[in-house]
C-alpha positions in Angstrom: 196.0 131.1 246.3 196.0 127.7 247.6 197.2 127.1 251.2 199.0 123.8 251.9 197.2 121.4 254.1 200.0 121.2 256.7 199.8 125.0 257.1 196.0 124.8 257.7 196.6 122.1 260.3 199.2 124.2 262.1 196.9 127.2 262.1 194.1 125.2 263.4 196.2 123.7 266.2 197.8 127.0 267.2 194.3 128.6 267.1 193.0 126.0 269.4 195.9 126.5 271.8 195.5 130.2 271.7 191.8 130.1 272.3 192.3 127.5 275.1 194.9 129.7 276.7 192.6 132.7 276.4 189.9 130.8 278.2 192.2 130.2 281.1 193.7 133.7 281.1 192.6 136.6 283.2 192.3 137.4 286.9 191.2 134.7 289.2 187.6 134.6 290.4 187.0 136.8 293.5 187.2 135.1 296.8 183.7 134.4 298.1 183.0 135.7 301.6 179.8 133.9 302.2 179.6 131.8 305.4 180.6 128.2 304.9 177.7 125.7 304.8 176.7 123.9 308.0 175.4 120.9 306.0 176.6 118.7 303.3 176.9 119.9 299.7 175.4 117.8 296.9 178.8 116.1 296.6 178.7 115.2 300.3 181.4 117.8 301.2 181.3 119.8 304.4 183.3 122.9 305.1 183.3 124.7 308.5 185.5 127.6 309.3 186.0 130.4 311.8 188.4 133.3 312.2 188.7 136.4 314.3 190.5 138.4 316.9 189.7 137.2 320.4 187.6 139.8 322.2 185.9 139.8 325.6 182.3 140.5 324.4 182.1 138.7 321.0 181.0 135.2 321.7 181.9 134.1 318.2 185.6 134.9 318.8 186.0 135.2 322.6 189.0 135.3 325.0 188.4 133.8 328.4 192.0 134.4 329.7 193.7 137.7 328.6 197.0 136.6 330.1 197.2 133.7 327.7 195.2 135.3 324.8 196.4 138.9 324.9 194.5 141.8 323.2 195.2 141.5 319.5 195.5 137.7 319.5 193.6 135.9 316.8 193.1 132.5 315.1 191.6 130.9 312.0 190.4 127.3 311.7 189.1 125.4 308.7 187.6 121.9 308.6 187.0 120.2 305.2 185.3 116.9 305.2 184.4 114.6 302.3 185.5 111.6 300.3 186.2 109.6 303.4 188.6 112.2 304.9 188.4 115.1 307.3 191.2 117.7 307.3 191.5 120.4 309.9 194.0 123.3 310.0 194.6 126.0 312.6 196.7 129.2 312.5 197.0 131.4 315.6 198.8 134.7 316.1 199.5 137.1 318.9 199.5 134.5 321.7 202.3 134.3 324.2 205.6 133.5 322.6 207.4 130.2 323.0 204.5 128.5 324.7 202.6 125.2 324.2 198.8 125.4 323.8 196.2 122.7 323.5 193.4 123.0 321.0 190.4 120.9 320.3 187.2 120.9 318.3 184.2 121.1 320.6 180.5 120.1 320.2 178.8 123.5 320.7 179.3 127.1 319.8 181.3 129.4 322.0 179.5 131.2 324.8 180.1 133.8 327.5 181.2 131.0 329.9 184.1 128.7 328.9 182.1 125.5 329.4 179.3 126.7 327.0 181.2 125.1 324.1 180.6 121.7 325.5 182.8 118.7 325.5 185.3 117.6 322.7 183.7 116.6 319.4 184.1 112.8 319.1 183.6 110.9 315.9 183.2 107.7 317.9 181.2 108.6 321.0 183.1 107.8 324.2 186.5 107.4 322.5 189.0 110.0 323.9 192.0 109.8 321.6 193.4 111.8 318.6 191.8 109.3 316.2 188.2 110.0 317.3 188.7 113.6 318.5 190.3 116.5 316.6 193.4 117.6 318.6 195.3 120.6 317.2 198.0 121.3 319.9 200.6 123.8 318.8 203.7 125.6 320.1 204.1 129.3 319.4 207.2 130.8 318.0 209.1 133.9 319.4 206.3 136.2 318.0 203.4 134.2 319.4 202.3 132.5 316.1 201.6 128.8 315.8 200.1 126.3 313.4 198.5 122.8 313.6 196.8 120.4 311.2 195.1 117.1 311.6 193.9 114.5 309.2 191.3 111.8 309.9 190.0 108.8 307.9 186.4 109.6 308.5 183.9 112.3 307.5 181.7 114.6 309.6 178.0 113.6 310.0 175.9 116.5 308.7 173.3 115.7 311.4 176.0 116.1 314.2 178.4 118.9 313.3 181.0 120.4 315.7 180.4 123.9 317.0 183.7 125.5 317.9 187.5 125.4 318.3 188.7 125.9 321.8 192.3 126.8 322.7 193.5 125.5 326.0 196.2 126.6 328.5 198.3 123.4 328.2 199.2 120.7 325.8 196.8 117.7 325.6 197.5 114.8 327.9 197.9 111.8 325.6 197.5 108.9 328.0 196.5 107.8 331.5 193.5 108.9 333.6 193.8 112.6 332.4 193.8 111.7 328.7 192.3 114.4 326.5 192.6 117.1 329.1 194.5 120.3 328.3 193.9 122.8 331.1 191.6 125.8 331.2 189.8 127.1 328.2 191.7 130.2 327.0 189.8 131.3 323.8 187.1 130.0 321.5 186.0 130.4 317.8 182.5 129.5 316.7 182.5 127.4 313.6 180.2 128.4 310.7 
């Protein structure tokens, strides 16, 4: 029996579509839990992240002020840098409700003392503003949850990566002699 050419073409096209769909079908790949790199990938991308529940003894996720970062409070931060852009996002939960907090990326990892995390990370050394620094101020809702995001038109230098996210007791002062200040350090997450 001879099969008409148009039927063969239709079978070939539908076979390709089915095999293409089959190649995309199936469950997604499992989420990798490996620590994010602290240096650039071959494509020049850098990803730093941290998450955890704020505790008193864990310097990777530490609370300095239990009144403003109560037991059970936690946060997660991700910095993705590459292709001329740096994007940072922060999610916090379990903090005091209906309150404003300051948050900044700092130069060093968290430590037992609040000042161990060093000064604010600055893309341009000596420039204290939201263009050179990463400011992530947020206001919590009635349940103590808050979010913030920042986008910058520069990339992180693999030789000079930031070390932590610090949550502060007040919103960041945006002008004047106190510019960049946001009160005491409340909690800290070490970036990895």
